[in-house]
Biopython code that builds the backbone (N, CA, C, O; Angstrom):
import numpy as np
from Bio.PDB.StructureBuilder import StructureBuilder

atoms = [
    (1, "TYR", "N", (0.827, -1.175, -0.003)),
    (1, "TYR", "CA", (0.005, -0.002, 0.007)),
    (1, "TYR", "C", (0.881, 1.227, 0.001)),
    (1, "TYR", "O", (1.783, 1.338, 0.831)),
    (2, "PHE", "N", (0.648, 2.146, -0.898)),
    (2, "PHE", "CA", (1.375, 3.406, -0.901)),
    (2, "PHE", "C", (0.492, 4.599, -1.126)),
    (2, "PHE", "O", (0.965, 5.642, -1.576)),
    (3, "GLY", "N", (-0.766, 4.474, -0.827)),
    (3, "GLY", "CA", (-1.714, 5.565, -1.046)),
    (3, "GLY", "C", (-1.411, 6.832, -0.306)),
    (3, "GLY", "O", (-1.738, 7.917, -0.787)),
    (4, "ALA", "N", (-0.803, 6.735, 0.839)),
    (4, "ALA", "CA", (-0.560, 7.935, 1.666)),
    (4, "ALA", "C", (0.705, 8.696, 1.254)),
    (4, "ALA", "O", (0.974, 9.765, 1.802)),
    (5, "PHE", "N", (1.471, 8.184, 0.325)),
    (5, "PHE", "CA", (2.779, 8.766, 0.007)),
    (5, "PHE", "C", (2.729, 9.654, -1.242)),
    (5, "PHE", "O", (1.832, 9.527, -2.076)),
    (6, "THR", "N", (3.704, 10.549, -1.350)),
    (6, "THR", "CA", (3.780, 11.447, -2.487)),
    (6, "THR", "C", (4.203, 10.681, -3.738)),
    (6, "THR", "O", (4.693, 9.555, -3.655)),
    (7, "GLY", "N", (4.010, 11.296, -4.876)),
    (7, "GLY", "CA", (4.412, 10.704, -6.138)),
    (7, "GLY", "C", (5.893, 10.349, -6.235)),
    (7, "GLY", "O", (6.264, 9.284, -6.729)),
    (8, "GLY", "N", (6.749, 11.290, -5.739)),
    (8, "GLY", "CA", (8.177, 11.040, -5.768)),
    (8, "GLY", "C", (8.575, 9.841, -4.906)),
    (8, "GLY", "O", (9.380, 9.005, -5.318)),
    (9, "TYR", "N", (7.996, 9.769, -3.699)),
    (9, "TYR", "CA", (8.302, 8.663, -2.831)),
    (9, "TYR", "C", (7.782, 7.349, -3.387)),
    (9, "TYR", "O", (8.439, 6.316, -3.266)),
    (10, "ARG", "N", (6.608, 7.386, -3.993)),
    (10, "ARG", "CA", (6.058, 6.182, -4.643)),
    (10, "ARG", "C", (7.034, 5.656, -5.682)),
    (10, "ARG", "O", (7.290, 4.454, -5.746)),
    (11, "SER", "N", (7.583, 6.560, -6.500)),
    (11, "SER", "CA", (8.538, 6.145, -7.531)),
    (11, "SER", "C", (9.756, 5.470, -6.914)),
    (11, "SER", "O", (10.242, 4.456, -7.415)),
    (12, "GLN", "N", (10.244, 6.056, -5.807)),
    (12, "GLN", "CA", (11.415, 5.456, -5.112)),
    (12, "GLN", "C", (11.088, 4.051, -4.614)),
    (12, "GLN", "O", (11.895, 3.133, -4.757)),
    (13, "ILE", "N", (9.916, 3.891, -4.035)),
    (13, "ILE", "CA", (9.505, 2.577, -3.523)),
    (13, "ILE", "C", (9.430, 1.569, -4.655)),
    (13, "ILE", "O", (9.909, 0.443, -4.526)),
    (14, "ILE", "N", (8.827, 1.977, -5.769)),
    (14, "ILE", "CA", (8.665, 1.067, -6.904)),
    (14, "ILE", "C", (10.031, 0.695, -7.478)),
    (14, "ILE", "O", (10.273, -0.464, -7.815)),
    (15, "ASP", "N", (10.935, 1.700, -7.590)),
    (15, "ASP", "CA", (12.308, 1.385, -8.090)),
    (15, "ASP", "C", (12.999, 0.416, -7.176)),
    (15, "ASP", "O", (13.661, -0.501, -7.661)),
    (16, "GLN", "N", (12.878, 0.572, -5.857)),
    (16, "GLN", "CA", (13.505, -0.395, -4.942)),
    (16, "GLN", "C", (12.900, -1.766, -5.070)),
    (16, "GLN", "O", (13.612, -2.769, -5.027)),
    (17, "TRP", "N", (11.553, -1.823, -5.232)),
    (17, "TRP", "CA", (10.875, -3.091, -5.379)),
    (17, "TRP", "C", (11.341, -3.805, -6.642)),
    (17, "TRP", "O", (11.619, -5.004, -6.607)),
    (18, "VAL", "N", (11.429, -3.083, -7.757)),
    (18, "VAL", "CA", (11.875, -3.672, -8.999)),
    (18, "VAL", "C", (13.315, -4.179, -8.871)),
    (18, "VAL", "O", (13.636, -5.263, -9.358)),
    (19, "LYS", "N", (14.181, -3.400, -8.218)),
    (19, "LYS", "CA", (15.568, -3.805, -8.014)),
    (19, "LYS", "C", (15.662, -5.063, -7.140)),
    (19, "LYS", "O", (16.416, -5.983, -7.457)),
    (20, "CYS", "N", (14.925, -5.102, -6.077)),
    (20, "CYS", "CA", (14.932, -6.299, -5.187)),
    (20, "CYS", "C", (14.358, -7.505, -5.908)),
    (20, "CYS", "O", (14.833, -8.623, -5.713)),
    (21, "SER", "N", (13.366, -7.302, -6.719)),
    (21, "SER", "CA", (12.802, -8.405, -7.483)),
    (21, "SER", "C", (13.825, -8.988, -8.434)),
    (21, "SER", "O", (13.941, -10.207, -8.559)),
    (22, "ALA", "N", (14.580, -8.108, -9.114)),
    (22, "ALA", "CA", (15.591, -8.573, -10.054)),
    (22, "ALA", "C", (16.720, -9.309, -9.321)),
    (22, "ALA", "O", (17.220, -10.319, -9.817)),
    (23, "GLU", "N", (17.125, -8.807, -8.138)),
    (23, "GLU", "CA", (18.160, -9.475, -7.346)),
    (23, "GLU", "C", (17.759, -10.860, -6.917)),
    (23, "GLU", "O", (18.592, -11.765, -6.867)),
    (24, "GLU", "N", (16.494, -11.038, -6.608)),
    (24, "GLU", "CA", (15.973, -12.329, -6.169)),
    (24, "GLU", "C", (15.475, -13.191, -7.334)),
    (24, "GLU", "O", (14.911, -14.266, -7.129)),
    (25, "GLU", "N", (15.695, -12.697, -8.566)),
    (25, "GLU", "CA", (15.308, -13.371, -9.794)),
    (25, "GLU", "C", (13.788, -13.652, -9.865)),
    (25, "GLU", "O", (13.348, -14.685, -10.370)),
    (26, "VAL", "N", (13.038, -12.722, -9.356)),
    (26, "VAL", "CA", (11.579, -12.771, -9.456)),
    (26, "VAL", "C", (11.210, -12.041, -10.749)),
    (26, "VAL", "O", (11.584, -10.881, -10.927)),
    (27, "PRO", "N", (10.494, -12.694, -11.637)),
    (27, "PRO", "CA", (10.100, -12.008, -12.887)),
    (27, "PRO", "C", (9.322, -10.723, -12.618)),
    (27, "PRO", "O", (8.341, -10.712, -11.875)),
    (28, "CYS", "N", (9.785, -9.648, -13.240)),
    (28, "CYS", "CA", (9.142, -8.350, -12.998)),
    (28, "CYS", "C", (9.444, -7.430, -14.166)),
    (28, "CYS", "O", (10.548, -7.446, -14.710)),
    (29, "SER", "N", (8.471, -6.635, -14.546)),
    (29, "SER", "CA", (8.660, -5.686, -15.587)),
    (29, "SER", "C", (9.520, -4.539, -15.071)),
    (29, "SER", "O", (9.340, -4.091, -13.939)),
    (30, "GLU", "N", (10.456, -4.061, -15.893)),
    (30, "GLU", "CA", (11.312, -2.955, -15.472)),
    (30, "GLU", "C", (10.558, -1.627, -15.356)),
    (30, "GLU", "O", (10.943, -0.751, -14.581)),
    (31, "ALA", "N", (9.494, -1.492, -16.126)),
    (31, "ALA", "CA", (8.699, -0.277, -16.120)),
    (31, "ALA", "C", (7.351, -0.547, -15.438)),
    (31, "ALA", "O", (6.312, -0.535, -16.096)),
    (32, "PHE", "N", (7.366, -0.783, -14.157)),
    (32, "PHE", "CA", (6.165, -1.082, -13.417)),
    (32, "PHE", "C", (5.281, 0.159, -13.312)),
    (32, "PHE", "O", (5.757, 1.259, -13.035)),
    (33, "SER", "N", (3.982, -0.045, -13.540)),
    (33, "SER", "CA", (3.006, 1.047, -13.400)),
    (33, "SER", "C", (1.692, 0.465, -12.881)),
    (33, "SER", "O", (1.101, -0.414, -13.509)),
    (34, "LEU", "N", (1.251, 0.958, -11.745)),
    (34, "LEU", "CA", (-0.008, 0.510, -11.189)),
    (34, "LEU", "C", (-1.134, 0.818, -12.163)),
    (34, "LEU", "O", (-2.081, 0.041, -12.289)),
    (35, "ILE", "N", (-1.036, 1.934, -12.844)),
    (35, "ILE", "CA", (-2.062, 2.341, -13.796)),
    (35, "ILE", "C", (-2.176, 1.336, -14.955)),
    (35, "ILE", "O", (-3.284, 1.008, -15.381)),
    (36, "HIS", "N", (-1.031, 0.847, -15.467)),
    (36, "HIS", "CA", (-1.047, -0.098, -16.576)),
    (36, "HIS", "C", (-1.412, -1.495, -16.125)),
    (36, "HIS", "O", (-1.961, -2.260, -16.919)),
    (37, "ILE", "N", (-1.132, -1.860, -14.895)),
    (37, "ILE", "CA", (-1.427, -3.199, -14.389)),
    (37, "ILE", "C", (-2.901, -3.341, -13.983)),
    (37, "ILE", "O", (-3.576, -4.277, -14.410)),
    (38, "LEU", "N", (-3.389, -2.422, -13.169)),
    (38, "LEU", "CA", (-4.751, -2.552, -12.628)),
    (38, "LEU", "C", (-5.763, -1.582, -13.242)),
    (38, "LEU", "O", (-6.970, -1.718, -13.041)),
    (39, "GLY", "N", (-5.259, -0.613, -13.985)),
    (39, "GLY", "CA", (-6.170, 0.427, -14.510)),
    (39, "GLY", "C", (-6.905, 0.026, -15.765)),
    (39, "GLY", "O", (-6.373, -0.672, -16.629)),
    (40, "ASP", "N", (-8.130, 0.479, -15.846)),
    (40, "ASP", "CA", (-8.963, 0.278, -17.017)),
    (40, "ASP", "C", (-9.122, 1.657, -17.676)),
    (40, "ASP", "O", (-9.757, 2.542, -17.102)),
    (41, "PRO", "N", (-8.546, 1.851, -18.889)),
    (41, "PRO", "CA", (-8.556, 3.205, -19.487)),
    (41, "PRO", "C", (-9.963, 3.804, -19.609)),
    (41, "PRO", "O", (-10.123, 5.015, -19.452)),
    (42, "VAL", "N", (-10.970, 2.995, -19.881)),
    (42, "VAL", "CA", (-12.347, 3.512, -20.024)),
    (42, "VAL", "C", (-12.814, 4.020, -18.653)),
    (42, "VAL", "O", (-13.377, 5.108, -18.538)),
    (43, "LYS", "N", (-12.571, 3.219, -17.634)),
    (43, "LYS", "CA", (-12.999, 3.589, -16.297)),
    (43, "LYS", "C", (-12.254, 4.833, -15.779)),
    (43, "LYS", "O", (-12.843, 5.704, -15.139)),
    (44, "ILE", "N", (-10.952, 4.893, -16.071)),
    (44, "ILE", "CA", (-10.157, 6.046, -15.679)),
    (44, "ILE", "C", (-10.657, 7.310, -16.367)),
    (44, "ILE", "O", (-10.737, 8.372, -15.749)),
    (45, "ARG", "N", (-10.992, 7.189, -17.644)),
    (45, "ARG", "CA", (-11.499, 8.345, -18.399)),
    (45, "ARG", "C", (-12.832, 8.817, -17.791)),
    (45, "ARG", "O", (-13.092, 10.016, -17.693)),
    (46, "ASP", "N", (-13.659, 7.861, -17.390)),
    (46, "ASP", "CA", (-14.933, 8.201, -16.730)),
    (46, "ASP", "C", (-14.688, 8.908, -15.409)),
    (46, "ASP", "O", (-15.377, 9.876, -15.085)),
    (47, "TRP", "N", (-13.733, 8.444, -14.659)),
    (47, "TRP", "CA", (-13.344, 9.103, -13.389)),
    (47, "TRP", "C", (-12.925, 10.521, -13.663)),
    (47, "TRP", "O", (-13.344, 11.440, -12.958)),
    (48, "ASN", "N", (-12.094, 10.721, -14.689)),
    (48, "ASN", "CA", (-11.646, 12.089, -15.056)),
    (48, "ASN", "C", (-12.815, 13.000, -15.376)),
    (48, "ASN", "O", (-12.867, 14.149, -14.935)),
    (49, "ILE", "N", (-13.739, 12.479, -16.140)),
    (49, "ILE", "CA", (-14.940, 13.240, -16.489)),
    (49, "ILE", "C", (-15.707, 13.636, -15.222)),
    (49, "ILE", "O", (-16.249, 14.737, -15.124)),
    (50, "LYS", "N", (-15.739, 12.709, -14.257)),
    (50, "LYS", "CA", (-16.478, 12.968, -13.018)),
    (50, "LYS", "C", (-15.720, 13.767, -11.997)),
    (50, "LYS", "O", (-16.210, 13.958, -10.884)),
    (51, "GLY", "N", (-14.521, 14.250, -12.340)),
    (51, "GLY", "CA", (-13.813, 15.175, -11.476)),
    (51, "GLY", "C", (-12.492, 14.696, -10.886)),
    (51, "GLY", "O", (-11.823, 15.464, -10.195)),
    (52, "LEU", "N", (-12.093, 13.445, -11.139)),
    (52, "LEU", "CA", (-10.780, 13.013, -10.640)),
    (52, "LEU", "C", (-9.681, 13.660, -11.470)),
    (52, "LEU", "O", (-9.704, 13.562, -12.697)),
    (53, "PRO", "N", (-8.706, 14.329, -10.820)),
    (53, "PRO", "CA", (-7.615, 14.932, -11.583)),
    (53, "PRO", "C", (-6.886, 13.888, -12.423)),
    (53, "PRO", "O", (-6.896, 12.698, -12.110)),
    (54, "ARG", "N", (-6.259, 14.358, -13.487)),
    (54, "ARG", "CA", (-5.637, 13.442, -14.450)),
    (54, "ARG", "C", (-4.180, 13.045, -14.120)),
    (54, "ARG", "O", (-3.574, 12.259, -14.849)),
    (55, "ASP", "N", (-3.631, 13.582, -13.037)),
    (55, "ASP", "CA", (-2.240, 13.235, -12.714)),
    (55, "ASP", "C", (-2.153, 11.782, -12.222)),
    (55, "ASP", "O", (-3.132, 11.209, -11.743)),
    (56, "ASP", "N", (-0.939, 11.204, -12.359)),
    (56, "ASP", "CA", (-0.733, 9.774, -12.018)),
    (56, "ASP", "C", (-1.064, 9.466, -10.555)),
    (56, "ASP", "O", (-1.658, 8.427, -10.265)),
    (57, "VAL", "N", (-0.693, 10.343, -9.647)),
    (57, "VAL", "CA", (-0.968, 10.064, -8.209)),
    (57, "VAL", "C", (-2.480, 9.971, -7.948)),
    (57, "VAL", "O", (-2.925, 9.078, -7.227)),
    (58, "SER", "N", (-3.255, 10.864, -8.515)),
    (58, "SER", "CA", (-4.699, 10.837, -8.359)),
    (58, "SER", "C", (-5.283, 9.588, -8.994)),
    (58, "SER", "O", (-6.163, 8.957, -8.410)),
    (59, "VAL", "N", (-4.821, 9.224, -10.158)),
    (59, "VAL", "CA", (-5.344, 8.023, -10.842)),
    (59, "VAL", "C", (-5.000, 6.790, -10.021)),
    (59, "VAL", "O", (-5.845, 5.917, -9.819)),
    (60, "GLU", "N", (-3.725, 6.716, -9.533)),
    (60, "GLU", "CA", (-3.341, 5.588, -8.672)),
    (60, "GLU", "C", (-4.196, 5.514, -7.426)),
    (60, "GLU", "O", (-4.592, 4.424, -7.014)),
    (61, "ASN", "N", (-4.494, 6.667, -6.811)),
    (61, "ASN", "CA", (-5.368, 6.672, -5.656)),
    (61, "ASN", "C", (-6.772, 6.187, -6.030)),
    (61, "ASN", "O", (-7.398, 5.461, -5.258)),
    (62, "GLY", "N", (-7.260, 6.574, -7.181)),
    (62, "GLY", "CA", (-8.563, 6.117, -7.661)),
    (62, "GLY", "C", (-8.588, 4.605, -7.811)),
    (62, "GLY", "O", (-9.569, 3.953, -7.453)),
    (63, "ILE", "N", (-7.506, 4.050, -8.340)),
    (63, "ILE", "CA", (-7.391, 2.582, -8.483)),
    (63, "ILE", "C", (-7.412, 1.901, -7.132)),
    (63, "ILE", "O", (-8.105, 0.903, -6.936)),
    (64, "ILE", "N", (-6.637, 2.455, -6.192)),
    (64, "ILE", "CA", (-6.585, 1.901, -4.838)),
    (64, "ILE", "C", (-7.953, 1.929, -4.197)),
    (64, "ILE", "O", (-8.362, 0.947, -3.576)),
    (65, "ILE", "N", (-8.681, 3.047, -4.335)),
    (65, "ILE", "CA", (-10.018, 3.153, -3.777)),
    (65, "ILE", "C", (-10.955, 2.180, -4.465)),
    (65, "ILE", "O", (-11.746, 1.525, -3.786)),
    (66, "HIS", "N", (-10.901, 2.059, -5.765)),
    (66, "HIS", "CA", (-11.793, 1.156, -6.525)),
    (66, "HIS", "C", (-11.524, -0.301, -6.223)),
    (66, "HIS", "O", (-12.463, -1.081, -6.067)),
    (67, "GLU", "N", (-10.253, -0.689, -6.136)),
    (67, "GLU", "CA", (-9.870, -2.081, -5.995)),
    (67, "GLU", "C", (-9.852, -2.527, -4.538)),
    (67, "GLU", "O", (-9.888, -3.726, -4.259)),
    (68, "GLY", "N", (-9.797, -1.602, -3.631)),
    (68, "GLY", "CA", (-9.760, -1.918, -2.187)),
    (68, "GLY", "C", (-11.016, -2.591, -1.695)),
    (68, "GLY", "O", (-12.102, -2.387, -2.238)),
    (69, "SER", "N", (-10.856, -3.412, -0.643)),
    (69, "SER", "CA", (-12.022, -4.104, -0.106)),
    (69, "SER", "C", (-12.661, -3.342, 1.055)),
    (69, "SER", "O", (-13.703, -3.743, 1.573)),
    (70, "ARG", "N", (-12.029, -2.250, 1.453)),
    (70, "ARG", "CA", (-12.559, -1.444, 2.565)),
    (70, "ARG", "C", (-12.657, 0.010, 2.104)),
    (70, "ARG", "O", (-12.046, 0.411, 1.113)),
    (71, "TRP", "N", (-13.444, 0.783, 2.852)),
    (71, "TRP", "CA", (-13.562, 2.198, 2.558)),
    (71, "TRP", "C", (-12.263, 2.917, 2.937)),
    (71, "TRP", "O", (-11.722, 2.662, 4.013)),
    (72, "PRO", "N", (-11.760, 3.791, 2.096)),
    (72, "PRO", "CA", (-10.516, 4.467, 2.386)),
    (72, "PRO", "C", (-10.713, 5.694, 3.306)),
    (72, "PRO", "O", (-11.813, 6.237, 3.406)),
    (73, "LEU", "N", (-9.673, 6.093, 3.942)),
    (73, "LEU", "CA", (-9.660, 7.376, 4.693)),
    (73, "LEU", "C", (-9.084, 8.384, 3.700)),
    (73, "LEU", "O", (-7.918, 8.281, 3.316)),
    (74, "CYS", "N", (-9.869, 9.327, 3.296)),
    (74, "CYS", "CA", (-9.413, 10.361, 2.359)),
    (74, "CYS", "C", (-9.143, 11.643, 3.098)),
    (74, "CYS", "O", (-10.055, 12.255, 3.653)),
    (75, "ILE", "N", (-7.861, 12.062, 3.107)),
    (75, "ILE", "CA", (-7.482, 13.371, 3.626)),
    (75, "ILE", "C", (-7.435, 14.261, 2.418)),
    (75, "ILE", "O", (-6.544, 14.149, 1.576)),
    (76, "ASP", "N", (-8.407, 15.153, 2.339)),
    (76, "ASP", "CA", (-8.689, 15.831, 1.076)),
    (76, "ASP", "C", (-8.913, 17.330, 1.311)),
    (76, "ASP", "O", (-10.046, 17.803, 1.220)),
    (77, "PRO", "N", (-7.833, 18.091, 1.616)),
    (77, "PRO", "CA", (-8.044, 19.516, 1.914)),
    (77, "PRO", "C", (-8.607, 20.357, 0.756)),
    (77, "PRO", "O", (-9.212, 21.405, 0.985)),
    (78, "GLN", "N", (-8.408, 19.898, -0.476)),
    (78, "GLN", "CA", (-8.926, 20.673, -1.626)),
    (78, "GLN", "C", (-10.309, 20.227, -2.045)),
    (78, "GLN", "O", (-10.944, 20.888, -2.867)),
    (79, "GLY", "N", (-10.797, 19.109, -1.494)),
    (79, "GLY", "CA", (-12.119, 18.650, -1.803)),
    (79, "GLY", "C", (-12.268, 17.894, -3.132)),
    (79, "GLY", "O", (-13.383, 17.601, -3.567)),
    (80, "GLN", "N", (-11.125, 17.581, -3.774)),
    (80, "GLN", "CA", (-11.210, 16.920, -5.077)),
    (80, "GLN", "C", (-11.732, 15.476, -4.946)),
    (80, "GLN", "O", (-12.593, 15.069, -5.726)),
    (81, "ALA", "N", (-11.242, 14.719, -4.002)),
    (81, "ALA", "CA", (-11.689, 13.351, -3.795)),
    (81, "ALA", "C", (-13.165, 13.345, -3.394)),
    (81, "ALA", "O", (-13.935, 12.520, -3.886)),
    (82, "ASN", "N", (-13.554, 14.235, -2.527)),
    (82, "ASN", "CA", (-14.946, 14.296, -2.096)),
    (82, "ASN", "C", (-15.853, 14.563, -3.315)),
    (82, "ASN", "O", (-16.888, 13.915, -3.471)),
    (83, "LYS", "N", (-15.470, 15.490, -4.149)),
    (83, "LYS", "CA", (-16.288, 15.798, -5.344)),
    (83, "LYS", "C", (-16.370, 14.606, -6.260)),
    (83, "LYS", "O", (-17.439, 14.291, -6.783)),
    (84, "TRP", "N", (-15.239, 13.931, -6.464)),
    (84, "TRP", "CA", (-15.203, 12.757, -7.336)),
    (84, "TRP", "C", (-16.036, 11.606, -6.771)),
    (84, "TRP", "O", (-16.813, 10.992, -7.503)),
    (85, "ILE", "N", (-15.886, 11.309, -5.492)),
    (85, "ILE", "CA", (-16.641, 10.187, -4.892)),
    (85, "ILE", "C", (-18.149, 10.453, -4.939)),
    (85, "ILE", "O", (-18.937, 9.550, -5.221)),
    (86, "ARG", "N", (-18.543, 11.713, -4.657)),
    (86, "ARG", "CA", (-19.978, 12.029, -4.678)),
    (86, "ARG", "C", (-20.580, 11.951, -6.058)),
    (86, "ARG", "O", (-21.782, 11.726, -6.197)),
    (87, "SER", "N", (-19.747, 12.138, -7.111)),
    (87, "SER", "CA", (-20.275, 12.076, -8.470)),
    (87, "SER", "C", (-20.352, 10.657, -9.012)),
    (87, "SER", "O", (-20.873, 10.439, -10.106)),
    (88, "MET", "N", (-19.857, 9.723, -8.282)),
    (88, "MET", "CA", (-19.864, 8.311, -8.731)),
    (88, "MET", "C", (-21.218, 7.706, -8.650)),
    (88, "MET", "O", (-21.392, 6.535, -8.988)),
]
sb = StructureBuilder()
sb.init_structure("model")
sb.init_model(0)
sb.init_chain("A")
sb.init_seg("    ")
for serial, (resi, resn, name, xyz) in enumerate(atoms, 1):
    if name == "N":
        sb.init_residue(resn, " ", resi, " ")
    sb.init_atom(name, np.array(xyz, "f"), 0.0, 1.0, " ", f" {name:<3s}", serial, name[0])
structure = sb.get_structure()
């Protein structure tokens, strides 16, 4: 889970994970992307239309919210997540 972290820190975590996977000879794509693995372009486009910002961090958060089995805690000072969730 990396929903609470910034985009830069998420990239560092993913880079470390890919490096550790390669060291342990675990098959792994060098260009890992949560958006490409779990994202549905049609669904993401619909989310964008309904108010989800188009940046990667917001889309990754949307995927985490959508794929999660529990309700997320959204700390949302700008109200973007609230607006998006209410429009769903």
